[in-house]
C-alpha positions as CSV (number, residue, x, y, z in Angstrom):
1,M,66.8,90.6,125.9
2,T,68.6,93.7,126.7
3,Y,72.2,93.6,127.9
4,L,73.7,96.4,129.9
5,L,77.5,96.4,129.6
6,D,79.5,97.0,132.8
7,T,82.7,99.1,132.6
8,N,85.0,96.1,132.8
9,T,83.3,94.5,129.8
10,C,83.7,97.7,127.8
11,I,87.4,98.0,128.8
12,H,88.2,94.4,127.7
13,Y,86.4,95.0,124.4
14,L,88.2,98.4,123.8
15,N,91.6,97.0,124.7
16,G,91.1,93.8,122.7
17,T,91.9,91.7,125.7
18,S,89.0,89.3,125.5
19,E,88.1,87.4,122.3
20,A,85.0,86.0,124.0
21,I,83.7,89.5,124.8
22,R,84.4,90.6,121.2
23,R,82.5,87.7,119.8
24,H,79.6,88.3,122.1
25,I,79.3,92.0,121.3
26,E,79.8,91.5,117.6
27,S,77.3,88.7,117.3
28,T,74.6,90.4,119.4
29,R,72.2,92.8,117.7
30,P,73.2,96.4,118.5
31,H,69.7,97.3,119.8
32,E,70.0,94.5,122.4
33,I,73.0,96.1,124.0
34,V,72.9,99.3,126.1
35,V,75.3,101.2,128.3
36,C,74.5,103.6,131.1
37,S,75.7,107.0,132.2
38,M,77.7,105.7,135.1
39,V,79.6,103.2,132.9
40,K,80.3,106.1,130.5
41,A,81.5,108.3,133.4
42,E,84.0,105.5,134.6
43,L,85.2,105.1,131.0
44,F,85.7,108.8,130.5
45,Y,87.6,109.1,133.7
46,G,89.8,106.2,132.7
47,A,90.5,107.8,129.3
48,Q,91.3,111.2,130.9
49,N,93.6,109.6,133.4
50,S,95.4,107.5,130.7
51,R,98.6,108.1,128.8
52,Y,96.7,108.9,125.6
53,P,93.5,110.6,126.6
54,L,92.5,112.0,123.2
55,A,93.0,108.7,121.4
56,N,91.2,106.8,124.1
57,L,88.3,109.2,124.2
58,E,87.9,109.0,120.4
59,K,87.9,105.2,120.6
60,Q,85.4,105.2,123.4
61,Q,83.1,107.6,121.7
62,A,83.1,105.5,118.5
63,F,82.3,102.4,120.6
64,L,79.7,103.9,122.9
65,G,78.0,105.7,120.0
66,R,76.7,102.4,118.8
67,F,74.5,101.9,121.8
68,V,71.6,103.6,123.6
69,S,72.8,105.1,126.9
70,L,70.5,104.8,129.9
71,P,70.4,107.6,132.5
72,F,70.1,107.2,136.3
73,E,66.5,108.3,136.7
74,D,63.8,108.2,139.4
75,Q,62.9,104.6,139.0
76,A,66.5,103.6,139.3
77,A,66.9,105.9,142.3
78,E,64.1,104.0,144.1
79,V,65.7,100.6,143.3
80,Y,69.0,102.0,144.5
81,G,67.6,103.0,147.9
82,R,65.9,99.6,148.3
83,I,69.0,97.6,147.3
84,R,71.4,99.7,149.3
85,A,69.3,99.5,152.5
86,R,69.1,95.7,152.2
87,L,72.8,95.3,151.5
88,K,73.7,97.6,154.4
89,K,71.5,95.6,156.8
90,A,73.2,92.4,155.6
91,G,76.7,94.0,156.0
92,Q,77.4,93.4,152.3
93,L,77.6,96.9,150.7
94,I,79.1,97.2,147.2
95,G,80.8,100.2,145.6
96,P,78.6,103.2,145.0
97,N,79.2,103.2,141.2
98,D,78.4,99.5,140.9
99,L,75.3,100.0,142.9
100,I,74.1,102.8,140.5
101,I,74.9,100.5,137.5
102,A,73.0,97.6,139.1
103,S,70.0,99.9,139.9
104,I,69.8,101.0,136.3
105,A,69.9,97.4,135.1
106,V,67.2,96.2,137.6
107,S,64.9,99.2,137.0
108,R,65.1,98.6,133.2
109,G,65.0,94.8,133.3
110,C,68.4,94.5,131.7
111,I,70.9,91.7,132.1
112,L,74.2,93.1,133.4
113,V,77.2,91.9,131.5
114,T,80.2,91.9,133.9
115,H,83.2,90.0,135.1
116,N,82.7,91.5,138.6
117,T,80.3,88.7,139.6
118,K,81.5,88.6,143.2
119,E,80.0,92.0,144.1
120,F,77.0,91.9,141.8
121,R,75.8,88.5,143.0
122,R,74.8,90.1,146.3
123,I,71.9,91.7,144.5
124,A,69.3,89.0,144.2
125,E,67.0,90.7,141.7
126,L,69.9,91.5,139.3
127,E,70.4,89.1,136.4
128,I,74.1,88.9,135.4
129,E,76.1,87.2,132.7
130,D,79.9,87.0,132.4
131,W,80.8,87.0,128.7
132,E,84.4,86.4,129.5
133,V,83.6,82.9,130.6
134,T,80.2,82.2,129.0
135,P,80.5,80.8,125.4
136,K,78.4,82.5,122.8
137,L,75.7,80.1,121.6
138,K,75.1,79.8,117.9
139,L,71.6,80.8,116.8
140,Y,70.1,78.6,114.1
């Protein structure tokens, strides 16, 4: 399995506000976790807009450097178009950044790790997990 971390999951880990997320990330093999360019963009914006941009950017770079970063490429663009058209017809659009993140996850067959389940559940083909509420199972 490959897990794509959503921005809110990364923020909770970086801020130390979720013991459950910390346990999940630290007990999952690093090659099973990825991030994507849009999540990085949102994190970099947040750091630049923060009280301590240099410290936050350094902390983020150390964290993000542990994982492969997936770009928004042609296959994800096709998925994006299909999902956005369907959501628009249903009157259930989600934010454009979230739609890009979801499209990357779907096109790469990743499980999206997010606490923003309300919006992402609108995308039927997207598999999601909420590590803030899902206990980490012990592997024997």
